[in-house]
N, C-alpha and C positions, 0 to 999 in steps of 0.2 A: 276660442280659446280649439288648440290642437289636444289629441284625446291623446294620450299614452301609446295604447295598444302599435298607434298610426307612425312615432317616433321608434318604437322598437322595432316597426317591419312583424309585426304578432299581423295573422289572416282575422278580419273583424266578421265576419259571414261565424253562425250560430254551431254549425258545423266543425266549424276550425278551432275554434275557443273553447272548444271544452277538452280535443284532445285523447289516444286513446291510448290506453293500456298498455299497449305493444310497440309502441312509443315512449311514453313512458323508461319500461323494458330495457330500451335500447339503448337511454341515455345513459341510464347507470350501466348501461355493459361495454357503452365504449370508457366512459369513466375510471372503470371496473378495469379495464385491457388501457388506456392509458397510463390508470400509478404503476403494474406488473410490471409496464414497460419501464417506466423512470426507476421500478425497488429493482431493477433486472438489469440494468446501465447507465444508472449512479454507483444506487445507493451499498446494489450486496458488496460488487467492488470494493468501491470505498473501505464496506469495513475490514474487508479480507488480509485489505495489504494496510490497514490500522491493526491488528492482530496477530500480521506477520513481525513487523515494526515491531511492534514491543517484546517483540519469543527473541528478536534480538538482542533486542535490548536485555533483556534478563540472563539471555546468556552472553552478558560480557564479562571476561576473566582479561586477568591479567596477565600481559605477552600478548595479545588479543593488536595485529595490529589496524586502528582504526577510522576511518575520517567527518571532521562534522557538516554540519551541512551548510559553513562555510567554508570552505573544500582545508582547511587545513587536517594534514597528515601525522596520524604517532604513532608509536606504540603506548598501551595501556600498562600502569608506570602501577597503583594503584585502585582501585572498586569499592564506593562505600553507597551506603544508601538510595543520595535520590546524583550521584556526581560522581564523576569517576578526572585521575589525573593524568595523564597525555606527556609523555615523553616526546618533546617537538623536534628533536637533534639528537646528534653524538653528543655534545657536552654538558648535558642532563638540565638544558630548558625543560622547566614545564610547562601547564597548564592545567584549568582546571576544567572540566568542563560538567554543565546535567547532563547526566544519562539521555532526554532528549536534543538534545544539540547531537550527538553522535545522530551521522548520517546511515551510513553503514560500515559492516564491518568487513577487509577489504577479504577475498579467497583467497590472496596468498594464505593467510593467517589461520582461513577455519579450512583447506583441506590437507591430512595428515602431511608430515615427512615422506618419500618412500623412503624402504625403510633400508637395510646396505646388502641384502637377502635380493631381494628385487631388482636393486643393480648388477649383483653380481654373475645372476642370471639371466637377467641382462646383454653383459658385452663377453658367457659363454655364447646366447643365438645368432646374435654378426659374427664371432669367428667362427662355425658355426658355418655362415653361408657364405664366407671368406672361400 
């Protein structure tokens, strides 16, 4: 019968089988290091993305332009507790989506519209340059 240490490739001598305390500390340190790398590269960014998505969903309001996770674009007409009504064309066709089905709020609606004063300042500046 083959002994278990031979199957797993462990040394069979008495000095190698006992192991040193420093070796155990190194092994524990390596496990901790692998977990830390795993945390920094996978878990932490995923949690941050989930928080950002949750904030985006909570901030949806009437009039926002949104895109669903399926690619349907439209304008929010009504916001309810767990869903939103989205107008998908100019003829009044609406669809109801759960809030979790909203993939993004389009940047065009998130940015404030430029004021008339800002536009008039730009036109004055361009006329002065000519």
